[in-house]
C-alpha positions as CSV (number, residue, x, y, z in Angstrom):
1,X,43.6,196.9,22.1
2,X,41.4,199.4,20.0
3,X,43.3,202.1,22.0
4,X,46.6,201.0,20.9
5,X,45.9,200.5,17.4
6,X,46.6,204.2,16.2
7,X,49.6,204.4,18.3
8,X,50.8,201.2,16.5
9,X,49.9,202.7,12.8
10,X,51.9,206.0,13.7
11,X,54.9,204.1,14.4
12,X,54.6,202.0,11.3
13,X,54.3,205.2,9.1
14,X,57.1,206.8,10.8
15,X,59.4,203.7,10.1
16,X,58.5,204.1,6.6
17,X,59.3,207.6,6.6
18,X,62.7,207.2,7.6
19,X,65.5,208.0,4.9
20,X,67.7,205.0,3.6
21,X,71.2,205.9,5.1
22,X,74.8,204.7,4.9
23,X,75.6,201.3,6.6
24,X,79.2,201.2,5.6
25,X,80.9,204.9,4.7
26,X,81.7,205.6,1.4
27,X,85.5,204.9,0.4
28,X,87.5,205.5,-2.7
29,X,90.3,203.4,-4.4
30,X,92.3,203.8,-7.8
31,X,91.0,201.8,-10.6
32,X,92.0,198.0,-10.1
33,X,92.7,198.1,-13.7
34,X,96.4,199.9,-14.3
35,X,95.5,200.5,-18.3
36,X,93.2,203.3,-17.3
37,X,94.8,205.0,-14.3
38,X,92.6,208.4,-14.5
39,X,89.9,206.6,-12.9
40,X,88.5,205.4,-9.5
41,X,85.8,203.4,-7.8
42,X,83.8,204.8,-4.9
43,X,82.3,201.9,-2.6
44,X,79.7,201.8,-0.2
45,X,76.5,200.1,1.2
46,X,72.7,201.9,2.3
47,X,70.1,200.7,4.2
48,X,67.8,200.3,1.1
49,X,68.3,200.8,-2.6
50,X,69.4,204.1,-3.5
51,X,70.5,206.3,-6.5
52,X,74.0,208.1,-5.8
53,X,75.3,211.4,-7.0
54,X,79.0,211.9,-6.9
55,X,80.2,215.1,-6.8
56,X,83.8,215.4,-8.0
57,X,85.8,218.8,-7.4
58,X,89.5,220.0,-8.3
59,X,90.1,223.6,-7.2
60,X,87.3,225.6,-9.1
61,X,86.3,222.7,-11.5
62,X,83.7,220.3,-10.4
63,X,81.2,217.7,-11.9
64,X,78.5,215.8,-11.0
65,X,77.9,211.9,-11.9
66,X,74.5,210.1,-10.9
67,X,74.0,206.5,-10.9
68,X,70.7,205.0,-10.7
69,X,69.4,202.4,-8.0
70,X,70.1,199.5,-10.4
71,X,73.8,199.9,-9.5
72,X,75.3,198.3,-6.5
73,X,77.5,200.6,-4.7
74,X,79.1,197.7,-2.8
75,X,80.5,196.6,-6.1
76,X,81.9,200.1,-6.8
77,X,80.7,202.9,-9.1
78,X,83.2,204.1,-11.2
79,X,84.4,207.7,-11.5
80,X,86.2,208.9,-14.8
81,X,88.1,212.2,-15.8
82,X,90.1,213.2,-13.1
83,X,92.9,215.7,-13.7
84,X,96.4,214.1,-14.0
85,X,98.5,214.8,-10.8
86,X,95.6,216.6,-9.0
87,X,94.0,216.0,-5.7
88,X,90.2,215.6,-5.9
89,X,87.4,216.1,-3.3
90,X,84.6,213.6,-3.4
91,X,81.3,214.2,-1.8
92,X,78.7,211.4,-1.9
93,X,74.9,211.7,-1.9
94,X,72.3,209.0,-1.8
95,X,68.7,209.2,-2.5
96,X,66.1,206.3,-1.7
97,X,62.7,205.7,-3.6
98,X,60.5,208.3,-1.5
99,X,63.1,211.0,-2.5
100,X,64.8,211.3,1.0
101,X,68.6,212.2,0.6
102,X,71.3,211.4,2.9
103,X,74.9,213.0,2.5
104,X,78.1,211.2,3.6
105,X,79.2,213.4,6.4
106,X,83.2,213.2,5.3
107,X,84.4,214.1,1.9
108,X,86.7,211.9,0.4
109,X,90.3,212.7,-1.3
110,X,91.6,211.1,-4.3
111,X,95.1,212.0,-5.9
112,X,95.0,211.3,-9.5
113,X,98.4,209.9,-10.7
114,X,100.5,212.1,-13.2
115,X,100.8,211.3,-16.8
116,X,103.8,209.2,-17.5
117,X,107.2,211.6,-17.6
118,X,108.8,209.1,-19.8
119,X,108.7,210.6,-23.4
120,X,109.1,207.1,-24.8
121,X,105.6,206.0,-22.7
122,X,103.5,209.2,-23.3
123,X,103.6,211.7,-26.2
124,X,104.7,215.4,-25.0
125,X,101.5,217.4,-25.5
126,X,101.1,221.2,-26.7
127,X,98.0,223.2,-26.6
128,X,98.4,226.1,-29.4
129,X,95.0,227.0,-29.4
130,X,91.8,226.1,-27.1
131,X,88.5,228.3,-27.6
132,X,85.7,226.6,-25.9
133,X,83.1,228.9,-26.6
134,X,83.6,228.4,-30.6
135,X,84.3,224.7,-30.4
136,X,82.0,221.5,-30.7
137,X,81.1,220.5,-26.9
138,X,82.6,217.6,-25.8
139,X,86.0,215.6,-25.7
140,X,88.4,214.6,-28.5
141,X,88.9,210.9,-28.6
142,X,92.0,209.8,-30.4
143,X,94.1,206.7,-31.4
144,X,97.9,207.6,-30.9
145,X,100.8,205.5,-32.0
146,X,104.6,205.7,-31.7
147,X,107.4,204.9,-33.7
148,X,111.3,205.9,-33.4
149,X,112.6,208.6,-35.6
150,X,113.8,207.0,-38.9
151,X,111.8,203.9,-37.8
152,X,109.9,203.6,-41.2
153,X,105.8,202.9,-41.1
154,X,105.4,206.2,-43.1
155,X,103.7,206.4,-46.5
156,X,107.5,206.2,-48.4
157,X,109.1,204.2,-45.6
158,X,106.9,201.2,-46.4
159,X,106.8,200.0,-42.8
160,X,110.3,198.7,-42.5
161,X,112.7,199.7,-39.9
162,X,116.0,198.8,-37.7
163,X,115.8,195.6,-35.5
164,X,113.4,196.0,-32.7
165,X,111.4,198.2,-34.4
166,X,108.2,196.4,-35.1
167,X,107.9,195.4,-31.5
168,X,108.5,199.2,-30.3
169,X,105.8,200.3,-32.7
170,X,103.1,197.3,-32.8
171,X,103.5,196.6,-29.3
172,X,102.1,200.0,-28.0
173,X,98.8,202.0,-28.4
174,X,97.2,204.6,-26.6
175,X,93.4,205.7,-26.5
176,X,93.5,209.3,-25.4
177,X,90.7,211.6,-24.4
178,X,91.4,215.3,-24.3
179,X,88.9,217.7,-23.0
180,X,88.0,221.2,-24.4
181,X,91.0,222.9,-22.9
182,X,93.2,220.0,-24.5
183,X,94.2,218.4,-20.9
184,X,94.2,214.5,-20.8
185,X,91.4,213.6,-18.7
186,X,91.3,209.7,-19.8
187,X,93.5,207.2,-21.4
188,X,93.9,203.6,-22.0
189,X,97.4,202.0,-22.6
190,X,97.1,199.0,-25.0
191,X,99.5,196.4,-25.5
192,X,99.0,196.7,-29.2
193,X,99.1,199.5,-31.4
194,X,95.6,200.7,-32.4
195,X,93.7,202.2,-35.2
196,X,90.3,203.7,-35.8
197,X,88.4,203.9,-32.5
198,X,84.6,204.7,-31.7
199,X,82.5,205.3,-28.8
200,X,79.6,202.8,-28.7
201,X,76.0,203.3,-28.4
202,X,76.1,201.4,-25.0
203,X,78.9,203.8,-23.7
204,X,81.9,201.6,-24.3
205,X,84.8,202.2,-26.5
206,X,85.9,199.7,-29.5
207,X,89.2,200.0,-31.4
208,X,91.0,198.0,-34.2
209,X,94.6,196.6,-33.3
210,X,97.5,195.7,-35.3
211,X,97.2,192.1,-34.8
212,X,93.6,192.2,-36.7
213,X,91.2,192.3,-33.9
214,X,88.3,194.5,-33.0
215,X,88.2,195.1,-29.2
216,X,85.5,196.6,-26.7
217,X,86.2,197.8,-23.4
218,X,84.4,199.8,-20.6
219,X,85.7,203.1,-19.1
220,X,87.6,201.3,-16.7
221,X,89.4,199.2,-19.3
222,X,88.0,195.9,-19.0
223,X,87.6,193.8,-22.2
224,X,83.9,193.5,-22.9
225,X,84.4,192.0,-26.5
226,X,87.2,190.7,-28.5
227,X,87.0,189.4,-32.1
228,X,89.8,188.3,-34.3
229,X,90.5,187.5,-37.8
230,X,90.1,183.5,-37.7
231,X,92.9,183.3,-40.9
232,X,95.2,186.1,-39.6
233,X,99.0,185.5,-39.4
234,X,99.0,185.5,-35.5
235,X,96.4,182.3,-35.6
236,X,94.0,181.8,-33.0
237,X,93.1,183.8,-30.3
238,X,91.0,184.0,-26.9
239,X,88.2,186.2,-28.4
240,X,85.9,185.6,-30.9
241,X,86.9,184.3,-34.4
242,X,85.6,186.0,-37.4
243,X,85.7,184.2,-40.6
244,X,88.3,186.7,-42.4
245,X,92.4,187.0,-43.2
246,X,92.4,190.4,-41.7
247,X,90.7,193.2,-39.9
248,X,92.2,196.4,-40.1
249,X,92.1,200.1,-40.3
250,X,88.5,201.0,-40.2
251,X,85.2,200.1,-38.6
252,X,81.5,201.4,-37.6
253,X,79.1,200.2,-35.4
254,X,75.4,199.8,-37.5
255,X,72.0,200.6,-36.2
256,X,71.3,196.8,-35.5
257,X,74.5,196.5,-33.1
258,X,76.7,194.6,-35.7
259,X,80.0,195.9,-36.7
260,X,81.1,196.8,-40.3
261,X,84.9,196.8,-41.0
262,X,87.4,196.3,-43.7
263,X,89.2,193.2,-44.4
264,X,91.2,191.6,-46.7
265,X,91.6,189.1,-49.5
266,X,94.8,187.7,-51.1
267,X,95.1,186.3,-54.8
268,X,97.5,185.5,-57.0
269,X,97.4,187.6,-60.3
270,X,99.3,186.6,-63.4
271,X,101.4,189.3,-65.5
272,X,101.2,192.0,-62.9
273,X,103.4,194.7,-62.3
274,X,106.6,194.8,-60.7
275,X,107.6,198.5,-60.7
276,X,105.4,201.6,-60.3
277,X,107.8,204.3,-62.2
278,X,108.8,201.7,-65.3
279,X,105.8,201.1,-67.6
280,X,108.0,198.7,-69.5
281,X,109.6,196.6,-66.4
282,X,109.1,192.9,-66.8
283,X,105.6,191.6,-64.9
284,X,105.0,188.5,-63.2
285,X,102.7,186.1,-61.2
286,X,102.3,188.3,-57.9
287,X,100.4,187.7,-54.5
288,X,98.2,190.9,-54.7
289,X,96.2,191.9,-51.3
290,X,92.7,193.6,-52.0
291,X,90.1,194.8,-49.6
292,X,86.9,193.2,-48.4
293,X,83.9,195.0,-46.4
294,X,82.4,192.7,-44.1
295,X,79.4,193.0,-41.5
296,X,79.6,190.6,-38.5
297,X,77.5,190.2,-35.4
298,X,78.3,189.8,-31.6
299,X,78.8,186.5,-32.3
300,X,81.3,186.5,-35.0
301,X,79.1,185.5,-37.4
302,X,79.6,186.9,-40.9
303,X,76.4,188.6,-42.0
304,X,77.5,190.3,-45.8
305,X,80.8,190.5,-47.6
306,X,81.9,192.6,-50.3
307,X,85.1,192.0,-52.1
308,X,87.1,194.9,-54.3
309,X,88.2,192.0,-56.7
310,X,84.9,191.4,-57.7
311,X,84.2,195.1,-58.2
312,X,87.1,196.9,-59.3
313,X,90.1,196.8,-61.4
314,X,93.2,195.1,-60.2
315,X,95.1,196.2,-63.1
316,X,94.6,199.8,-62.2
317,X,97.4,200.7,-59.3
318,X,98.6,203.7,-57.5
319,X,101.7,204.7,-56.0
320,X,102.7,202.4,-53.2
321,X,100.9,199.3,-54.3
322,X,104.6,197.9,-54.7
323,X,105.8,198.4,-51.2
324,X,106.3,196.3,-47.9
325,X,102.9,197.3,-46.0
326,X,101.3,193.8,-46.0
327,X,104.8,191.8,-45.9
328,X,106.0,193.4,-42.4
329,X,102.3,192.4,-41.3
330,X,102.6,188.9,-42.0
331,X,102.1,188.3,-45.5
332,X,105.3,187.7,-47.5
333,X,105.8,188.9,-51.2
334,X,102.3,190.5,-51.2
335,X,101.4,193.9,-52.8
336,X,99.2,196.3,-51.5
337,X,96.4,197.1,-54.2
338,X,93.6,198.9,-52.7
339,X,94.7,199.7,-49.3
340,X,91.3,200.4,-47.8
341,X,91.4,202.7,-44.6
342,X,88.0,204.2,-44.1
343,X,84.2,203.3,-44.3
344,X,81.3,205.0,-43.8
345,X,77.7,203.8,-43.6
346,X,75.0,205.9,-44.8
347,X,71.9,204.8,-42.9
348,X,69.2,206.7,-45.1
349,X,69.9,204.1,-47.9
350,X,71.8,201.5,-46.1
351,X,74.9,202.0,-48.6
352,X,78.4,202.0,-47.8
353,X,81.5,204.8,-48.9
354,X,84.6,202.5,-49.0
355,X,87.9,204.7,-49.5
356,X,90.9,203.0,-51.3
357,X,94.1,205.1,-50.4
358,X,96.2,203.5,-53.2
359,X,93.3,204.2,-55.7
360,X,92.8,207.6,-54.7
361,X,88.9,206.8,-54.8
362,X,85.8,206.5,-52.7
363,X,83.4,203.7,-53.9
364,X,79.7,204.0,-53.2
365,X,78.5,200.6,-52.5
366,X,74.9,199.4,-52.7
367,X,73.7,196.9,-50.0
368,X,72.9,194.2,-50.1
369,X,73.6,193.6,-53.6
370,X,77.3,195.0,-53.6
371,X,76.7,196.9,-56.6
372,X,79.3,199.8,-57.3
373,X,76.8,203.0,-57.3
374,X,79.7,205.4,-58.2
375,X,83.6,206.2,-58.2
376,X,84.6,209.3,-56.7
377,X,88.4,210.4,-57.5
378,X,90.5,211.0,-60.2
379,X,89.0,209.4,-63.2
380,X,92.2,208.3,-65.1
381,X,93.2,204.8,-65.9
382,X,89.8,203.1,-65.4
383,X,88.5,200.6,-68.3
384,X,85.7,201.4,-70.3
385,X,82.9,199.6,-68.2
386,X,83.5,201.7,-65.2
387,X,83.1,205.1,-67.1
388,X,79.6,205.5,-66.4
389,X,80.3,205.7,-62.6
390,X,83.2,208.2,-62.6
391,X,82.8,211.9,-61.6
392,X,84.2,214.9,-63.9
393,X,85.3,217.9,-61.5
394,X,84.4,221.2,-62.4
395,X,86.4,224.4,-61.8
396,X,90.2,224.6,-61.4
397,X,90.3,222.5,-57.9
398,X,92.2,219.3,-57.8
399,X,91.3,215.5,-56.8
400,X,92.2,214.3,-53.7
401,X,95.2,212.1,-53.4
402,X,95.7,208.8,-51.3
403,X,93.2,210.4,-48.9
404,X,91.3,208.9,-45.7
405,X,88.2,209.0,-43.7
406,X,85.2,209.5,-46.5
407,X,82.0,210.9,-44.7
408,X,78.9,212.5,-46.1
409,X,77.9,215.7,-44.4
410,X,74.3,217.1,-43.1
411,X,74.8,219.4,-46.2
412,X,74.8,216.4,-48.6
413,X,78.3,217.1,-49.4
414,X,81.6,214.4,-49.2
415,X,84.2,215.0,-46.7
416,X,87.6,213.3,-47.0
417,X,91.1,213.8,-45.1
418,X,93.3,214.6,-48.3
419,X,97.0,213.5,-47.6
420,X,97.6,215.2,-51.2
421,X,100.4,212.8,-51.9
422,X,101.8,212.3,-55.5
423,X,99.3,213.8,-57.2
424,X,99.2,211.5,-60.1
425,X,99.4,207.5,-60.9
426,X,101.9,205.3,-62.0
427,X,103.7,205.9,-64.4
428,X,103.9,209.3,-64.5
429,X,106.3,211.3,-62.4
430,X,105.3,212.0,-59.1
431,X,104.9,215.8,-57.3
432,X,107.6,216.6,-55.0
433,X,106.4,216.7,-51.1
434,X,106.9,220.5,-51.1
435,X,103.9,220.6,-53.0
436,X,101.6,218.4,-51.1
437,X,99.3,220.1,-48.5
438,X,97.2,217.7,-46.1
439,X,93.8,218.7,-44.6
440,X,90.2,218.3,-44.7
441,X,88.3,218.6,-48.3
442,X,84.7,218.9,-49.0
443,X,83.3,218.2,-52.4
444,X,79.9,219.0,-53.5
445,X,78.7,216.6,-56.2
446,X,76.0,215.3,-58.3
447,X,75.3,211.8,-58.2
448,X,73.2,212.1,-61.8
449,X,75.4,214.5,-63.8
450,X,78.4,213.1,-62.3
451,X,80.0,216.3,-61.5
452,X,81.7,217.7,-58.2
453,X,83.5,220.6,-57.1
454,X,85.9,221.3,-54.1
455,X,83.5,223.9,-51.9
456,X,86.0,224.2,-48.7
457,X,89.0,223.0,-47.5
458,X,90.9,223.4,-43.9
459,X,94.4,224.1,-45.3
460,X,96.4,225.8,-47.6
461,X,100.2,226.2,-48.4
462,X,101.9,228.4,-45.7
463,X,104.0,228.5,-42.4
464,X,101.7,226.1,-40.6
465,X,101.1,223.6,-43.4
466,X,101.7,220.2,-43.0
467,X,102.2,217.0,-45.3
468,X,100.8,213.9,-43.6
469,X,102.4,211.0,-45.4
470,X,99.9,208.5,-43.6
471,X,96.6,208.2,-41.9
472,X,94.6,211.2,-41.0
473,X,90.9,212.1,-40.3
474,X,88.2,214.6,-40.9
475,X,84.8,214.9,-39.4
476,X,81.8,217.3,-39.6
477,X,80.9,218.2,-36.1
478,X,77.1,218.3,-35.8
479,X,76.0,221.0,-33.3
480,X,78.5,223.8,-34.5
481,X,79.2,222.7,-38.3
482,X,83.0,222.8,-37.4
483,X,85.4,220.5,-38.6
484,X,87.9,218.4,-36.6
485,X,91.1,217.3,-38.6
486,X,93.4,214.9,-37.4
487,X,96.8,214.9,-39.4
488,X,98.2,211.4,-38.7
489,X,101.9,211.1,-39.6
490,X,102.5,214.6,-40.4
491,X,105.4,216.9,-40.8
492,X,105.9,220.5,-41.3
493,X,106.7,221.2,-44.9
494,X,110.3,222.3,-44.2
495,X,110.6,219.0,-42.4
496,X,112.2,220.3,-39.6
497,X,109.5,219.2,-36.9
498,X,107.8,215.8,-37.3
499,X,104.5,216.0,-35.2
500,X,101.0,214.8,-35.1
501,X,98.0,217.0,-34.3
502,X,94.5,217.6,-34.2
503,X,92.7,221.1,-35.3
504,X,89.4,222.3,-35.0
505,X,88.3,224.8,-37.9
506,X,85.3,227.0,-38.0
507,X,83.8,226.1,-41.5
508,X,84.5,229.7,-42.8
509,X,86.6,231.1,-45.6
510,X,89.2,231.5,-44.7
511,X,88.9,228.8,-41.9
512,X,89.4,229.9,-38.3
513,X,91.2,227.5,-36.1
514,X,89.4,227.2,-32.6
515,X,91.4,224.1,-31.2
516,X,95.1,223.2,-32.2
517,X,97.0,220.3,-30.1
518,X,100.3,218.9,-31.3
519,X,101.8,215.8,-30.4
520,X,105.6,216.1,-30.6
521,X,109.0,216.3,-28.8
522,X,110.4,220.0,-28.8
523,X,113.6,218.8,-29.8
524,X,114.5,219.5,-33.5
525,X,115.5,215.8,-34.0
526,X,113.2,213.7,-31.5
527,X,113.9,210.3,-31.0
528,X,110.3,209.4,-30.9
529,X,107.2,210.4,-33.3
530,X,104.0,210.6,-32.3
531,X,101.3,209.6,-34.8
532,X,97.5,210.2,-34.1
533,X,95.7,207.7,-36.6
534,X,92.3,209.4,-36.3
535,X,89.5,210.1,-33.8
536,X,86.1,211.5,-32.5
537,X,84.4,214.3,-30.7
538,X,82.4,212.4,-27.9
539,X,80.3,213.6,-24.8
540,X,82.7,213.9,-21.6
541,X,83.6,210.5,-20.1
542,X,82.0,211.4,-17.0
C-alpha cells in the first residue's frame, strides 16, 4: 500500500494540472433582438469555470473582448461593434483559474448585416473630416430623429405638419454610435422618438422618449429599466410610474444612482399674453406649461422637486411661448413658457444648472433648498427682485439665444450650444435667420461681481455656417480639451441643404475642425430631414 501512495499522489497531481477545455465547441449567432443588429452572441461550454478572450477581426482591423469567469458562456457572450456588411473572423480563447489556456481550434465567422438601404429608415451619413490622432478617444453616441421635409417640428414650425406626420416622427428613434472614422458600429432602433441619451455607469444606455419615458437598455437592446410620467397624456404604462406630468428632453444620472430629469407643470394664469409681437393684444386666462426638475430613484419614488413657477417670473416671456409645442403633445390650448431643454449636475456643490430655451437663460439652483443662485442670460425684462441674480456682460460679445445643453467646464467656464435665434425678446423685432449662426459658446464669469464674457465660440458666419432652429449640444471633452458640437435641426444659412451634423473642434483660435459628420440626403430637396438631438463621446462599445 505504501509503495502505491506516491503513484496515486502523482496521478491526482496530473489531473489537477490538466487545463480546462471546451466540452461544446463555440458557435456564433446574431443578436436575438433585431433592434440592435450589429451584435452577436458566442456560446460554448467548458469543463470548468473559465474567463474568455474573444478576438474579432475584419481585414486588418481587430479588437479583443474579455469576459470574466462569472459569465456563463452557455447563456451567450455578447459581441458589439461589428462593421456593417462585413465578414468577421472570431477566435475564442479560454483561461482557467490556474492560468492554463485553451484555444478553440476552428475560428468562427460572422457576417454583419448591412445598414438599411431605405433612406426613410436610416439616415445618409457623409464623413467630411475625421482625424483620429487629433480627436478625443472613443465613439460618438447620438440620438437621431426623422421628419418629412416641410413636416414641421422646427422652432418656427411649432410641431405641426400634414396628416400622418406625428406618427412618422414620434414613431421613430435611432440611437447611433459612430467610431473615430465616422463609421456606424452600433445602433438601436426605437419605436418611439428619442431625446437625450447617455451611457450609464453600469455600461447600459438610457434615453428619453417622446411618450414621457426614461428607458434603460443593455448593449443588446434589452430593456433593463422603464420609467414613465404617471400623469402623461398616454396614460399608464408597463414600466415604473413616476409622479410627474411629463418627462422630457434632458436627464442625468446622479452619483447616488438616482436620475435627475426635466418634467412639466401645468397652471392656468389670468391676464396672460395672446401675442408675442403685439404688446397691446387683448389678454386672457391661459393654460401655461412651466418646467420642473425632479430627482427619482429606480423604484420611481420622487426624492426632490423644483418648480420654475415657484422661482421665476411667468410673465417674462420669450419668442415661441405662444406655439403648438405642447398642444401636439397632448395638452390642448397650452402655452410653452420655459421650455426646459437641458440640465447639468455640479457634483462639487450638488447644484443644478437648468436651461430655459424660451427665457434664453441658464439658472443655477441650490440643493436641497431650490434657491436660485444666479441667472445667466440677457438681463432685460426681469422684475426688480431678480436683479441681484443677473449677470452683466463685458466687452462687445452678445448673449446666447434659445440655447441648449449648459455645462461647466474644468476651466470653470460655462459652455452652451447657442442656437442664436431671434436675438431679442417680445415685443421687439426678431433678427432674420441670415443673422443667426449656431454653435458652441463658452463664457467666463464671476459669480460675485455678476460679470461674464464670451471667451470662445466654435462657429462664425461663413460658407459652412449653420442655423440650428431646434435642439443642439455642446460638450467639453476631458482628455484633449476639444469641444464636440451637435447641430440638431440645422440648415445652411442659404437654406439650400437641410441637414444635421456633429463636429469636433480643437479649442483654438480660430477653432480647427477635426471631425465633421453630416446626416443629410444629397438631394437638394430631400423628402426626409434627419435631426441629431444631442450626444456624448463614450468609450468604444466593445
